[in-house]
C-alpha angles and dihedrals in degrees: 000000000000120000124205111242089015091168090060091050090046093051091047091052090050090052091048090051090053092049090050090050092050092050092049095047092045089054092240128137116240114243113250111267092009094133114050102182106049094124097063114133097245142349128203123257103237098223101041105029090228124135120250114222120244094248090054091049091049092049090051092047091053092048096249099134095167093056089045091054092047094048091046091052092049092049097045107024089235121157119250092258093047092049092047091049093052095044094045087072091068 
């Protein structure tokens, strides 16, 4: 599905991923409904500019990092260390 202004949605999703990361690493619980656009189809990996598939995004959102790394590797062909490096940013 194509979204109008996809770059805006992609940038918003990247910012939301960063906010989620900061909350998790600060040991704080995210307020309910704090992130409005968590169901976008993809968001860009900050360091590599590549899109992260929906299933990877969902695994990250639910806190299942191992499943996210596995899904990312299957989708992109990345090595374990490459996938971990990309997904550690979120």
